[in-house]
N, C-alpha and C positions, 0 to 999 in steps of 0.2 A: 455887821454882826460878827462878833469874835467867835472863832472856832474853838473846839475843845483841844486840850493838849494832845500832842501826837501819841499814837498808840505804840506799845512795845510789841512789834510784830514777832520778835523771836519768842517772847513768852506766850503770845497768842497761838503761835504755831504748835508749841508743845501742848497747849490746852486743847487745840483743835484735834491733834492726833490722839489724845486721850479720850475725847468726847465720843458720843454716839452719833454725832451729826454725820450725814452721808454726803454733804455738799458744803461748799463754802457759803452759799446763800443761806442755807439752814443755820450754819454756825453764826453768820453775821446777825441773823434775826435773833438768835438766842443771846447774843452779847449786846444787842442794841446798837450795832454798828451799821452804817450805810453799806449795803451790799456792793454797790458799784465801787466805793472807796476801798473796800476790803479786797475785791478781786484785782484791782489795779496795783495794789501793793503786795500781793501774794502770788504773783505769776510763777514763782519758783517753788511754791508749796507743792508737795506730792499729792496726787489725786487719790481719793478714797473710793472711787467707783469700783464696782465689782469686776469690771473688765480689765483693771490694771492691778498688778500685785503691789502690796505695800506691807512691809514687815512690821511697821509700827501701828497699823490700824487695829482697832478693836474688832471683835467678831461682829458680823453683820447684824443689824437690828432685825429681830424676827418679826416679820409681818405675815400673818397667816392668811391664806386664801382657802377658806373652808372647803373640804372635799366631801363632808357628810351631807347627805340629802336633807333638805328642809323645805317641804312643800309650801310652808307658810311664810317663807322668807320674803321680806318686803324689799322692793326695789326703790331706791331713792330717786327723786326727780332730777337726776344729774345727767340724764341722757340728752344727746344732741337733738333727738326727735323721738316720738313714740313709735314703737314697733307694732304694726297691725297684727290682728289675730291670725290673718292668713300667713304672714311672714313667720310668726312665732310657731305656727303649726308645722312649718318645715323642720323645726328642731325636734330631734328624737326624744320622746319622753321615756323610752326604755333604758336610756343611759344612766338613769338615776342622778341627773344633774340638778343643782339648785337653779332657781330662776335667774340669778345673777350670772351663773356659769353659762346658762343657755344664751343669755344676751351677749356675754363676752364672745362666745363662739360665733354668734351671728355677726357682730360688728367686726370681729377679727378677719373673717372671710371677706368682708367688704374692703378693709383697709390694710390688713397685714401689719398693723401697728398695735402691739400689745398694750402699750401705755395708754393710748387714746381709747382703745377698746375697753379697758378696765374702767376708765372714767365714765364712758358712755353707759356701761353696764350698771353703774351705780355704786361701784366700790369707792372707798375713801380716796380723795384727791391728794392726800398727804404723801403716800408712798405708792403711786400707781405703777411705776416702772417695776418695782419689786413684786407687786401683786400680779402684774401681767406676766412676769417671768415665771412666777410660781404656778400660775394657772396652766401655763404651757407645759409644765412638768407632770401634770396630772394625766395619767393614761386615758381615762374616759373623756377628758376634755379634748385631748389630741385626737381621739377616735371620732368625736363629734365634728371637730373642725375638718378632718379629712372627708367625712361623709358629706358635709355641706359644700366642700370644695368640688366634690364629684357632681353634686346637684347643680352647682353654679356652672360647671363646664357644659352640662347638658342643656340647661334652660336659661342661663344668664339672669341672676337674681337682680333685676333692675326694673323699676316701674316709672311711670310718668312723673310721679311725685319726686322720685330720686333725681330726675333731670331738672325739675323746677328748683329743688333745693340746692342742687349743684350751682346753677346759675345765680341763685340768690346769694350764696356764699361768695361767689366771685364778684358780683355787683356791689356788695356792701362790705367787702373786706376792709378792715381798718389796719393801717400800718402799725398802730399801737399793739396789735396782736402779734407782731413779728419782731419788734425792737423796742428798747427803752432808750429814750433820748431826752435831753434837757440841759439845764445849766446847774452847776454845783460849785460850792466854795471849797478851796483847798488851802493849806498853809503856805504862806509866801516865804520864799527862801532868798538869802542874799547870794552874792557871787561865789561864796565859799561853801554854799550848800547848807548854811545854818538857818534855822527857822527864825523869822523876824518877829520881834516883840515891840508893841507900841508903848507909849509913855505910861499907860495904865497897867502894864504888865500882861496885856492880852495878846494872843497870837494874831498877827496880821494875816489877812486872808485875801485871796484873789478868786476871780470867777473864771470858769472855763466850760466849754460845751463838751458833752459826751454823747456817744452813740454805741449801744451794745445790742447785738442781735440775740434773740432768745434761742434756747436750746431746741434742736430739731424735734425732740419729744413733746415740746409744749406748743407747737404750731401745726396748722393744717397744711402739710406739704402739697396737697392737691391744688392749693390756690397760688402756688409759686410757679411761674413760667420759666424763669431763668435765674441761675446763681453763677456769678463770675467773680474772680479775684484778680485784681489788677494792681498797678502801682499805687493808685489812690485808695486802695482798700477793697472791701467786699461790696458787691453790688447785687441787690435782690430785686427782681422784676416780677410783679404779680400778673396774673392773667388779665386779659383785656376787660376792664370794667365797662366801657362804653358798649362793647359788643354784647356783653351779658345784659346790660340795661335795655338795649334794643330788642334782644330776643324775648325778654320778660314782658316788655311793653306789647309786643305783637301777640305773645301767648295770652296775656290777660285780656287783651282786646277780644280775642276769640273765646276765652273762657272766663268771663267776669265773675262766675260763681265759684271759682276754685277756692279751696280752703286757705291757700297762701295769699290771696288777694289783699286782705286787710294788712297782713304783716308787710307785704310789698309796698303798699301805699304809705304806711308809716315810715318805712325805711327810706323811701324816696324823699319824703318830706324832710326827714332828719338830714339826709345827704345834702339836699338843696340848701338847708339852713346853714350847714357847716361851710358850704362853698361860698355863701353870701357873706358870712362872717369873715372868711379868709380874704375876700376881696376888699371888704371895708378896712381890715387891718393893714 
């Protein structure tokens, strides 16, 4: 299959700097360009993240994290798990926080990851890092986080279900949650670096494998056991899956009526099916 004509990266850089896009991935999606292809050809483009200065970038896109109280605010089903009434009762109602702000405080004290906490609390997944940062600037949110941290130091906010869920995440972690990989086509070039054209006027293409790790804000770092960088590149090692599976098997043998038993059985079945297909392949 013939590839499209090569992109004018210089022109795209100027357009990127003038745009409201806060990342290369977002810009690639807005232009209909393969994100992996764009990142590989724009390594020298300046960053537009808030942590680095850039004289050419537009003002930050304003994403508001409401500070006004709204007792009827609905929480979207975007949380990793439901928060029990007993857990939510630990959060102070006198702080005049919205329901989402309360949940953000609760999840933040457990993970100290503002981006993931904003997503679990039900905020939009489009700009979670900006929303998480803004929430941490609200004085009453910071006060509630500090209060919950003090409670955690005294009583350790962890339950039996927390432990089960932790082992479930380890046992059924998928490498696709941590990296993008596959095969893609790219324009073929000759020994002089010129793009090759076939007899029909189409750009000749070749195939290559690619591997890209996802940003740390987009993964559950608690599932990673080790990260190392060597001559052959980066290496990511996940927590021991077999150890987690053995623990879960023993636990559910003793607690067959636990609420997580059905999800565990389905996950084990799916895992075995994937392993079987891999062996057949």
